[in-house]
PQR file of N, CA, C, O and H, with PARSE charges and radii, in Angstrom:
ATOM      1  N   MET A   1       8.912   2.230   5.965 -0.4000 1.5000
ATOM      2  CA  MET A   1       9.049   2.513   4.302 -0.0000 2.0000
ATOM      3  C   MET A   1       7.942   2.976   3.255  0.5500 1.7000
ATOM      4  O   MET A   1       8.193   3.323   2.101 -0.5500 1.4000
ATOM      5  N   GLY A   2       6.606   2.924   3.869 -0.4000 1.5000
ATOM      6  CA  GLY A   2       5.330   3.163   3.459 -0.0000 2.0000
ATOM      7  C   GLY A   2       4.987   5.247   3.899  0.5500 1.7000
ATOM      8  O   GLY A   2       4.176   6.030   3.404 -0.5500 1.4000
ATOM      9  H   GLY A   2       6.402   2.642   4.806  0.4000 1.0000
ATOM     10  N   ALA A   3       5.875   5.412   4.820 -0.4000 1.5000
ATOM     11  CA  ALA A   3       5.682   6.895   5.360 -0.0000 2.0000
ATOM     12  C   ALA A   3       6.664   7.413   4.453  0.5500 1.7000
ATOM     13  O   ALA A   3       6.380   8.416   3.798 -0.5500 1.4000
ATOM     14  H   ALA A   3       6.534   4.776   5.222  0.4000 1.0000
ATOM     15  N   ILE A   4       7.932   6.790   4.312 -0.4000 1.5000
ATOM     16  CA  ILE A   4       8.642   7.981   3.566 -0.0000 2.0000
ATOM     17  C   ILE A   4       7.792   8.009   2.516  0.5500 1.7000
ATOM     18  O   ILE A   4       6.932   8.875   2.352 -0.5500 1.4000
ATOM     19  H   ILE A   4       8.163   5.975   4.845  0.4000 1.0000
ATOM     20  N   ARG A   5       8.094   6.680   1.478 -0.4000 1.5000
ATOM     21  CA  ARG A   5       7.253   6.995   0.423 -0.0000 2.0000
ATOM     22  C   ARG A   5       5.624   7.971  -0.212  0.5500 1.7000
ATOM     23  O   ARG A   5       5.341   8.438  -1.315 -0.5500 1.4000
ATOM     24  H   ARG A   5       8.792   5.977   1.612  0.4000 1.0000
ATOM     25  N   ARG A   6       4.915   7.934   1.046 -0.4000 1.5000
ATOM     26  CA  ARG A   6       3.871   9.019   1.125 -0.0000 2.0000
ATOM     27  C   ARG A   6       3.805  10.178   1.185  0.5500 1.7000
ATOM     28  O   ARG A   6       2.954  11.000   0.843 -0.5500 1.4000
ATOM     29  H   ARG A   6       5.145   7.554   1.942  0.4000 1.0000
ATOM     30  N   HIS A   7       5.010  10.244   1.767 -0.4000 1.5000
ATOM     31  CA  HIS A   7       6.143  11.901   1.915 -0.0000 2.0000
ATOM     32  C   HIS A   7       6.528  11.799   0.366  0.5500 1.7000
ATOM     33  O   HIS A   7       6.214  12.908  -0.067 -0.5500 1.4000
ATOM     34  H   HIS A   7       5.701   9.577   2.045  0.4000 1.0000
ATOM     35  N   GLY A   8       6.900  11.259  -0.399 -0.4000 1.5000
ATOM     36  CA  GLY A   8       7.434  11.911  -1.649 -0.0000 2.0000
ATOM     37  C   GLY A   8       8.864  11.578  -1.952  0.5500 1.7000
ATOM     38  O   GLY A   8       9.340  11.519  -3.085 -0.5500 1.4000
ATOM     39  H   GLY A   8       7.155  10.359  -0.047  0.4000 1.0000
ATOM     40  N   GLN A   9       9.395  11.402  -1.014 -0.4000 1.5000
ATOM     41  CA  GLN A   9      11.128  10.822  -0.490 -0.0000 2.0000
ATOM     42  C   GLN A   9      11.082   9.502  -1.174  0.5500 1.7000
ATOM     43  O   GLN A   9      10.312   8.564  -0.964 -0.5500 1.4000
ATOM     44  H   GLN A   9       9.008  11.450  -0.093  0.4000 1.0000
ATOM     45  N   THR A  10      12.184   9.621  -2.149 -0.4000 1.5000
ATOM     46  CA  THR A  10      13.683   8.715  -2.537 -0.0000 2.0000
ATOM     47  C   THR A  10      13.702   8.487  -2.114  0.5500 1.7000
ATOM     48  O   THR A  10      12.986   7.487  -2.146 -0.5500 1.4000
ATOM     49  H   THR A  10      12.809  10.383  -2.320  0.4000 1.0000
ATOM     50  N   LEU A  11      14.487   8.706  -0.621 -0.4000 1.5000
ATOM     51  CA  LEU A  11      15.396   8.176  -0.406 -0.0000 2.0000
ATOM     52  C   LEU A  11      15.671   6.644  -0.209  0.5500 1.7000
ATOM     53  O   LEU A  11      14.853   5.891   0.320 -0.5500 1.4000
ATOM     54  H   LEU A  11      15.069   9.518  -0.595  0.4000 1.0000
ATOM     55  N   PRO A  12      16.872   6.263  -0.672 -0.5600 1.5000
ATOM     56  CA  PRO A  12      17.414   4.141  -0.273  0.2800 2.0000
ATOM     57  C   PRO A  12      16.660   3.735   1.001  0.5500 1.7000
ATOM     58  O   PRO A  12      16.214   4.351   1.969 -0.5500 1.4000
ATOM     59  N   VAL A  13      16.681   2.971   0.771 -0.4000 1.5000
ATOM     60  CA  VAL A  13      16.034   2.416   2.337 -0.0000 2.0000
ATOM     61  C   VAL A  13      16.837   1.460   2.816  0.5500 1.7000
ATOM     62  O   VAL A  13      15.920   0.643   2.907 -0.5500 1.4000
ATOM     63  H   VAL A  13      17.043   2.471  -0.015  0.4000 1.0000
ATOM     64  N   VAL A  14      17.361   1.123   3.033 -0.4000 1.5000
ATOM     65  CA  VAL A  14      18.323  -0.042   4.082 -0.0000 2.0000
ATOM     66  C   VAL A  14      17.283  -0.364   5.032  0.5500 1.7000
ATOM     67  O   VAL A  14      16.813   0.456   5.820 -0.5500 1.4000
ATOM     68  H   VAL A  14      18.106   1.786   2.959  0.4000 1.0000
ATOM     69  N   PHE A  15      16.775  -2.122   4.899 -0.4000 1.5000
ATOM     70  CA  PHE A  15      16.149  -2.798   6.205 -0.0000 2.0000
ATOM     71  C   PHE A  15      16.683  -3.501   7.558  0.5500 1.7000
ATOM     72  O   PHE A  15      17.425  -4.441   7.843 -0.5500 1.4000
ATOM     73  H   PHE A  15      17.157  -2.788   4.259  0.4000 1.0000
ATOM     74  N   LEU A  16      16.144  -2.832   8.029 -0.4000 1.5000
ATOM     75  CA  LEU A  16      17.638  -3.841   9.194 -0.0000 2.0000
ATOM     76  C   LEU A  16      16.485  -4.884  10.856  0.5500 1.7000
ATOM     77  O   LEU A  16      15.821  -4.784  11.888 -0.5500 1.4000
ATOM     78  H   LEU A  16      15.542  -2.068   7.797  0.4000 1.0000
ATOM     79  N   SER A  17      17.222  -5.923   9.612 -0.4000 1.5000
ATOM     80  CA  SER A  17      15.930  -6.811  10.800 -0.0000 2.0000
ATOM     81  C   SER A  17      16.731  -7.834  12.210  0.5500 1.7000
ATOM     82  O   SER A  17      17.710  -8.510  11.896 -0.5500 1.4000
ATOM     83  H   SER A  17      17.761  -6.005   8.774  0.4000 1.0000
ATOM     84  N   ALA A  18      16.355  -7.861  13.341 -0.4000 1.5000
ATOM     85  CA  ALA A  18      16.918  -8.501  13.370 -0.0000 2.0000
ATOM     86  C   ALA A  18      16.568 -10.288  13.398  0.5500 1.7000
ATOM     87  O   ALA A  18      17.176 -11.095  14.102 -0.5500 1.4000
ATOM     88  H   ALA A  18      15.559  -7.312  13.596  0.4000 1.0000
ATOM     89  N   PHE A  19      15.614 -10.564  12.591 -0.4000 1.5000
ATOM     90  CA  PHE A  19      15.082 -12.210  12.103 -0.0000 2.0000
ATOM     91  C   PHE A  19      16.056 -12.187  10.161  0.5500 1.7000
ATOM     92  O   PHE A  19      16.267 -11.114   9.597 -0.5500 1.4000
ATOM     93  H   PHE A  19      15.120  -9.908  12.020  0.4000 1.0000
ATOM     94  N   GLY A  20      16.270 -12.900   9.831 -0.4000 1.5000
ATOM     95  CA  GLY A  20      16.411 -13.232   8.777 -0.0000 2.0000
ATOM     96  C   GLY A  20      16.082 -14.217   7.825  0.5500 1.7000
ATOM     97  O   GLY A  20      16.788 -14.842   7.034 -0.5500 1.4000
ATOM     98  H   GLY A  20      16.099 -13.772  10.289  0.4000 1.0000
ATOM     99  N   ASP A  21      14.448 -14.242   8.135 -0.4000 1.5000
ATOM    100  CA  ASP A  21      14.256 -15.330   7.572 -0.0000 2.0000
ATOM    101  C   ASP A  21      13.737 -14.444   6.051  0.5500 1.7000
ATOM    102  O   ASP A  21      13.697 -13.253   5.741 -0.5500 1.4000
ATOM    103  H   ASP A  21      13.874 -13.734   8.777  0.4000 1.0000
ATOM    104  N   ARG A  22      13.484 -15.386   5.543 -0.4000 1.5000
ATOM    105  CA  ARG A  22      13.277 -15.398   3.898 -0.0000 2.0000
ATOM    106  C   ARG A  22      11.718 -14.273   3.780  0.5500 1.7000
ATOM    107  O   ARG A  22      11.989 -13.101   3.520 -0.5500 1.4000
ATOM    108  H   ARG A  22      13.516 -16.353   5.796  0.4000 1.0000
ATOM    109  N   ALA A  23      10.318 -14.583   3.946 -0.4000 1.5000
ATOM    110  CA  ALA A  23       9.912 -13.522   4.667 -0.0000 2.0000
ATOM    111  C   ALA A  23       9.902 -12.417   4.362  0.5500 1.7000
ATOM    112  O   ALA A  23       9.791 -11.619   3.431 -0.5500 1.4000
ATOM    113  H   ALA A  23      10.099 -15.535   4.158  0.4000 1.0000
ATOM    114  N   THR A  24      10.051 -12.550   5.419 -0.4000 1.5000
ATOM    115  CA  THR A  24      10.774 -10.928   5.848 -0.0000 2.0000
ATOM    116  C   THR A  24      11.884  -9.547   5.405  0.5500 1.7000
ATOM    117  O   THR A  24      12.165  -8.393   5.726 -0.5500 1.4000
ATOM    118  H   THR A  24      10.142 -13.198   6.175  0.4000 1.0000
ATOM    119  N   MET A  25      12.253 -10.687   4.395 -0.4000 1.5000
ATOM    120  CA  MET A  25      13.421 -10.673   3.297 -0.0000 2.0000
ATOM    121  C   MET A  25      12.861  -9.602   1.759  0.5500 1.7000
ATOM    122  O   MET A  25      13.236  -8.580   1.184 -0.5500 1.4000
ATOM    123  H   MET A  25      12.024 -11.625   4.134  0.4000 1.0000
ATOM    124  N   VAL A  26      11.458 -10.925   1.600 -0.4000 1.5000
ATOM    125  CA  VAL A  26      10.497 -10.744   0.579 -0.0000 2.0000
ATOM    126  C   VAL A  26       9.865  -9.207   0.956  0.5500 1.7000
ATOM    127  O   VAL A  26       9.918  -8.070   0.490 -0.5500 1.4000
ATOM    128  H   VAL A  26      11.154 -11.755   2.067  0.4000 1.0000
ATOM    129  N   GLN A  27       9.323  -9.810   1.937 -0.4000 1.5000
ATOM    130  CA  GLN A  27       8.202  -8.090   2.421 -0.0000 2.0000
ATOM    131  C   GLN A  27       8.806  -7.048   2.499  0.5500 1.7000
ATOM    132  O   GLN A  27       8.252  -5.993   2.190 -0.5500 1.4000
ATOM    133  H   GLN A  27       9.279 -10.734   2.317  0.4000 1.0000
ATOM    134  N   ALA A  28      10.023  -7.089   2.909 -0.4000 1.5000
ATOM    135  CA  ALA A  28      10.813  -5.388   2.488 -0.0000 2.0000
ATOM    136  C   ALA A  28      11.090  -4.843   0.972  0.5500 1.7000
ATOM    137  O   ALA A  28      10.763  -3.740   0.533 -0.5500 1.4000
ATOM    138  H   ALA A  28      10.473  -7.946   3.160  0.4000 1.0000
ATOM    139  N   THR A  29      11.895  -6.080   0.158 -0.4000 1.5000
ATOM    140  CA  THR A  29      11.634  -5.545  -0.924 -0.0000 2.0000
ATOM    141  C   THR A  29      10.293  -5.717  -1.154  0.5500 1.7000
ATOM    142  O   THR A  29       9.834  -5.519  -0.029 -0.5500 1.4000
ATOM    143  H   THR A  29      12.160  -6.976   0.515  0.4000 1.0000
ATOM    144  N   GLU A  30       9.571  -5.902  -1.711 -0.4000 1.5000
ATOM    145  CA  GLU A  30       7.815  -5.291  -2.053 -0.0000 2.0000
ATOM    146  C   GLU A  30       7.878  -4.134  -1.456  0.5500 1.7000
ATOM    147  O   GLU A  30       7.416  -3.191  -2.099 -0.5500 1.4000
ATOM    148  H   GLU A  30       9.944  -6.063  -2.625  0.4000 1.0000
ATOM    149  N   MET A  31       8.308  -3.914  -0.423 -0.4000 1.5000
ATOM    150  CA  MET A  31       7.964  -2.358  -0.202 -0.0000 2.0000
ATOM    151  C   MET A  31       8.650  -1.029  -0.356  0.5500 1.7000
ATOM    152  O   MET A  31       8.303   0.135  -0.155 -0.5500 1.4000
ATOM    153  H   MET A  31       8.684  -4.680   0.099  0.4000 1.0000
ATOM    154  N   GLY A  32      10.270  -1.895  -0.989 -0.4000 1.5000
ATOM    155  CA  GLY A  32      10.762  -0.534  -1.161 -0.0000 2.0000
ATOM    156  C   GLY A  32      11.673  -0.617  -1.117  0.5500 1.7000
ATOM    157  O   GLY A  32      12.369   0.251  -1.645 -0.5500 1.4000
ATOM    158  H   GLY A  32      10.552  -2.841  -1.152  0.4000 1.0000
ATOM    159  N   ALA A  33      12.258  -1.717  -0.456 -0.4000 1.5000
ATOM    160  CA  ALA A  33      13.831  -1.307   0.472 -0.0000 2.0000
ATOM    161  C   ALA A  33      14.890  -1.708  -0.743  0.5500 1.7000
ATOM    162  O   ALA A  33      14.853  -2.756  -1.388 -0.5500 1.4000
ATOM    163  H   ALA A  33      11.693  -2.421  -0.027  0.4000 1.0000
ATOM    164  N   VAL A  34      15.712  -0.772  -0.881 -0.4000 1.5000
ATOM    165  CA  VAL A  34      16.908  -1.544  -1.701 -0.0000 2.0000
ATOM    166  C   VAL A  34      17.258  -2.604  -1.321  0.5500 1.7000
ATOM    167  O   VAL A  34      17.159  -3.498  -2.162 -0.5500 1.4000
ATOM    168  H   VAL A  34      15.743   0.080  -0.358  0.4000 1.0000
ATOM    169  N   ASP A  35      17.673  -2.898  -0.286 -0.4000 1.5000
ATOM    170  CA  ASP A  35      18.532  -4.127   0.230 -0.0000 2.0000
ATOM    171  C   ASP A  35      18.262  -4.349   1.621  0.5500 1.7000
ATOM    172  O   ASP A  35      17.614  -3.631   2.382 -0.5500 1.4000
ATOM    173  H   ASP A  35      17.753  -2.172   0.397  0.4000 1.0000
ATOM    174  N   PHE A  36      18.863  -5.474   1.862 -0.4000 1.5000
ATOM    175  CA  PHE A  36      18.600  -5.511   3.926 -0.0000 2.0000
ATOM    176  C   PHE A  36      20.051  -5.674   4.299  0.5500 1.7000
ATOM    177  O   PHE A  36      21.035  -5.400   3.611 -0.5500 1.4000
ATOM    178  H   PHE A  36      19.389  -6.057   1.244  0.4000 1.0000
ATOM    179  N   LEU A  37      19.981  -6.367   5.996 -0.4000 1.5000
ATOM    180  CA  LEU A  37      20.878  -6.467   6.773 -0.0000 2.0000
ATOM    181  C   LEU A  37      20.221  -6.912   7.466  0.5500 1.7000
ATOM    182  O   LEU A  37      19.025  -6.628   7.392 -0.5500 1.4000
ATOM    183  H   LEU A  37      19.183  -6.590   6.555  0.4000 1.0000
ATOM    184  N   THR A  38      20.716  -7.872   8.524 -0.4000 1.5000
ATOM    185  CA  THR A  38      20.759  -8.534   9.875 -0.0000 2.0000
ATOM    186  C   THR A  38      21.381  -8.367  10.547  0.5500 1.7000
ATOM    187  O   THR A  38      22.531  -8.426  10.111 -0.5500 1.4000
ATOM    188  H   THR A  38      21.687  -8.103   8.585  0.4000 1.0000
ATOM    189  N   LYS A  39      21.310  -8.133  11.626 -0.4000 1.5000
ATOM    190  CA  LYS A  39      21.412  -7.778  12.362 -0.0000 2.0000
ATOM    191  C   LYS A  39      22.485  -9.125  13.308  0.5500 1.7000
ATOM    192  O   LYS A  39      21.927 -10.206  13.117 -0.5500 1.4000
ATOM    193  H   LYS A  39      20.375  -8.085  11.980  0.4000 1.0000
ATOM    194  N   ALA A  40      23.537  -9.280  14.040 -0.4000 1.5000
ATOM    195  CA  ALA A  40      24.249  -8.371  14.365 -0.0000 2.0000
ATOM    196  C   ALA A  40      25.289  -8.399  12.327  0.5500 1.7000
ATOM    197  O   ALA A  40      25.928  -9.362  11.903 -0.5500 1.4000
ATOM    198  H   ALA A  40      23.990  -8.402  14.195  0.4000 1.0000
ATOM    199  N   PHE A  41      25.091  -7.159  11.636 -0.4000 1.5000
ATOM    200  CA  PHE A  41      26.368  -7.002  10.535 -0.0000 2.0000
ATOM    201  C   PHE A  41      27.283  -6.239  11.296  0.5500 1.7000
ATOM    202  O   PHE A  41      27.182  -5.580  12.331 -0.5500 1.4000
ATOM    203  H   PHE A  41      24.572  -6.376  11.980  0.4000 1.0000
ATOM    204  N   ARG A  42      28.294  -6.526  10.433 -0.4000 1.5000
ATOM    205  CA  ARG A  42      29.932  -6.067  10.302 -0.0000 2.0000
ATOM    206  C   ARG A  42      29.357  -4.891   9.356  0.5500 1.7000
ATOM    207  O   ARG A  42      28.604  -5.076   8.400 -0.5500 1.4000
ATOM    208  H   ARG A  42      28.376  -7.061   9.592  0.4000 1.0000
ATOM    209  N   ALA A  43      29.887  -3.559   9.833 -0.4000 1.5000
ATOM    210  CA  ALA A  43      30.388  -2.668   9.757 -0.0000 2.0000
ATOM    211  C   ALA A  43      30.751  -2.316   7.716  0.5500 1.7000
ATOM    212  O   ALA A  43      30.039  -1.769   6.874 -0.5500 1.4000
ATOM    213  H   ALA A  43      30.499  -3.408  10.610  0.4000 1.0000
ATOM    214  N   ASP A  44      31.910  -2.833   7.628 -0.4000 1.5000
ATOM    215  CA  ASP A  44      31.889  -3.568   6.921 -0.0000 2.0000
ATOM    216  C   ASP A  44      31.050  -4.153   5.790  0.5500 1.7000
ATOM    217  O   ASP A  44      31.573  -4.362   4.696 -0.5500 1.4000
ATOM    218  H   ASP A  44      32.489  -3.278   8.312  0.4000 1.0000
ATOM    219  N   SER A  45      30.032  -4.366   5.970 -0.4000 1.5000
ATOM    220  CA  SER A  45      29.459  -4.782   4.862 -0.0000 2.0000
ATOM    221  C   SER A  45      27.880  -3.982   5.007  0.5500 1.7000
ATOM    222  O   SER A  45      26.874  -4.227   4.340 -0.5500 1.4000
ATOM    223  H   SER A  45      29.607  -4.196   6.859  0.4000 1.0000
ATOM    224  N   LEU A  46      28.009  -3.191   5.858 -0.4000 1.5000
ATOM    225  CA  LEU A  46      26.896  -1.951   5.956 -0.0000 2.0000
ATOM    226  C   LEU A  46      27.601  -0.510   5.022  0.5500 1.7000
ATOM    227  O   LEU A  46      26.985   0.516   4.736 -0.5500 1.4000
ATOM    228  H   LEU A  46      28.826  -2.992   6.399  0.4000 1.0000
ATOM    229  N   LEU A  47      29.114  -0.845   4.671 -0.4000 1.5000
ATOM    230  CA  LEU A  47      29.798   0.731   4.742 -0.0000 2.0000
ATOM    231  C   LEU A  47      29.598   0.320   2.547  0.5500 1.7000
ATOM    232  O   LEU A  47      29.018   0.975   1.682 -0.5500 1.4000
ATOM    233  H   LEU A  47      29.615  -1.679   4.903  0.4000 1.0000
ATOM    234  N   GLY A  48      30.453  -1.108   2.446 -0.4000 1.5000
ATOM    235  CA  GLY A  48      29.657  -1.955   1.603 -0.0000 2.0000
ATOM    236  C   GLY A  48      28.667  -1.453   0.866  0.5500 1.7000
ATOM    237  O   GLY A  48      28.737  -0.780  -0.162 -0.5500 1.4000
ATOM    238  H   GLY A  48      30.924  -1.640   3.149  0.4000 1.0000
ATOM    239  N   LEU A  49      27.365  -1.981   1.705 -0.4000 1.5000
ATOM    240  CA  LEU A  49      26.223  -1.849   1.021 -0.0000 2.0000
ATOM    241  C   LEU A  49      25.219   0.212   0.745  0.5500 1.7000
ATOM    242  O   LEU A  49      24.170   0.692   0.314 -0.5500 1.4000
ATOM    243  H   LEU A  49      27.309  -2.528   2.540  0.4000 1.0000
ATOM    244  N   ILE A  50      26.797   0.723   1.498 -0.4000 1.5000
ATOM    245  CA  ILE A  50      26.250   2.354   0.611 -0.0000 2.0000
ATOM    246  C   ILE A  50      27.456   2.878  -0.430  0.5500 1.7000
ATOM    247  O   ILE A  50      27.527   3.667  -1.372 -0.5500 1.4000
ATOM    248  H   ILE A  50      27.649   0.334   1.848  0.4000 1.0000
ATOM    249  N   GLN A  51      27.698   2.637  -0.237 -0.4000 1.5000
ATOM    250  CA  GLN A  51      29.138   2.483  -1.276 -0.0000 2.0000
ATOM    251  C   GLN A  51      28.502   2.229  -2.719  0.5500 1.7000
ATOM    252  O   GLN A  51      28.431   2.829  -3.791 -0.5500 1.4000
ATOM    253  H   GLN A  51      27.640   1.996   0.528  0.4000 1.0000
ATOM    254  N   ARG A  52      28.175   1.293  -2.294 -0.4000 1.5000
ATOM    255  CA  ARG A  52      26.673   0.710  -4.010 -0.0000 2.0000
ATOM    256  C   ARG A  52      25.289   1.464  -4.083  0.5500 1.7000
ATOM    257  O   ARG A  52      24.609   1.798  -5.054 -0.5500 1.4000
ATOM    258  H   ARG A  52      28.234   0.805  -1.423  0.4000 1.0000
ATOM    259  N   ILE A  53      25.129   1.597  -2.917 -0.4000 1.5000
ATOM    260  CA  ILE A  53      23.511   2.290  -3.123 -0.0000 2.0000
ATOM    261  C   ILE A  53      23.695   4.344  -3.840  0.5500 1.7000
ATOM    262  O   ILE A  53      22.972   4.891  -4.673 -0.5500 1.4000
ATOM    263  H   ILE A  53      25.681   1.327  -2.129  0.4000 1.0000
ATOM    264  N   ILE A  54      24.654   4.820  -3.246 -0.4000 1.5000
ATOM    265  CA  ILE A  54      24.974   6.318  -3.138 -0.0000 2.0000
ATOM    266  C   ILE A  54      25.548   6.150  -4.640  0.5500 1.7000
ATOM    267  O   ILE A  54      25.014   7.161  -5.097 -0.5500 1.4000
ATOM    268  H   ILE A  54      25.242   4.376  -2.569  0.4000 1.0000
ATOM    269  N   PRO A  55      26.222   5.626  -5.694 -0.5600 1.5000
ATOM    270  CA  PRO A  55      26.379   6.158  -6.713  0.2800 2.0000
ATOM    271  C   PRO A  55      24.935   5.344  -7.963  0.5500 1.7000
ATOM    272  O   PRO A  55      24.571   5.449  -9.135 -0.5500 1.4000
ATOM    273  N   ARG A  56      24.709   4.862  -7.181 -0.4000 1.5000
ATOM    274  CA  ARG A  56      22.851   4.646  -7.428 -0.0000 2.0000
ATOM    275  C   ARG A  56      22.338   6.064  -8.182  0.5500 1.7000
ATOM    276  O   ARG A  56      22.215   6.738  -9.205 -0.5500 1.4000
ATOM    277  H   ARG A  56      25.004   4.777  -6.229  0.4000 1.0000
ATOM    278  N   GLN A  57      22.181   5.919  -6.948 -0.4000 1.5000
ATOM    279  CA  GLN A  57      21.328   7.738  -6.643 -0.0000 2.0000
ATOM    280  C   GLN A  57      21.728   8.708  -7.023  0.5500 1.7000
ATOM    281  O   GLN A  57      20.918   9.457  -7.569 -0.5500 1.4000
ATOM    282  H   GLN A  57      22.281   5.372  -6.117  0.4000 1.0000
ATOM    283  N   SER A  58      23.034   9.102  -6.921 -0.4000 1.5000
ATOM    284  CA  SER A  58      23.201  10.034  -7.821 -0.0000 2.0000
ATOM    285  C   SER A  58      23.991   9.779  -9.623  0.5500 1.7000
ATOM    286  O   SER A  58      24.957  10.186 -10.269 -0.5500 1.4000
ATOM    287  H   SER A  58      23.693   8.494  -6.478  0.4000 1.0000
ATOM    288  N   GLY A  59      22.937   8.944  -9.765 -0.4000 1.5000
ATOM    289  CA  GLY A  59      23.348   8.552 -11.318 -0.0000 2.0000
ATOM    290  C   GLY A  59      24.675   8.182 -11.746  0.5500 1.7000
ATOM    291  O   GLY A  59      24.858   8.269 -12.960 -0.5500 1.4000
ATOM    292  H   GLY A  59      22.153   8.613  -9.241  0.4000 1.0000
ATOM    293  N   GLY A  60      25.409   7.885 -11.213 -0.4000 1.5000
ATOM    294  CA  GLY A  60      26.931   7.453 -11.374 -0.0000 2.0000
ATOM    295  C   GLY A  60      27.464   5.893 -11.774  0.5500 1.7000
ATOM    296  O   GLY A  60      28.668   5.659 -11.876 -0.5500 1.4000
ATOM    297  H   GLY A  60      25.260   7.814 -10.227  0.4000 1.0000
TER
END
């Protein structure tokens, strides 16, 4: 995420991890992740997350 931000990108970042421990989630959020998913996530969870992020990014 740091590399994305250093290049001036404002893309929403979703952190994906095999480990759902609290420390990893907190670190991802502190680094700028808008949300996170743990493996193995369900497709409908990813779709719902994208649907929440897109309106936020487009101002809607």
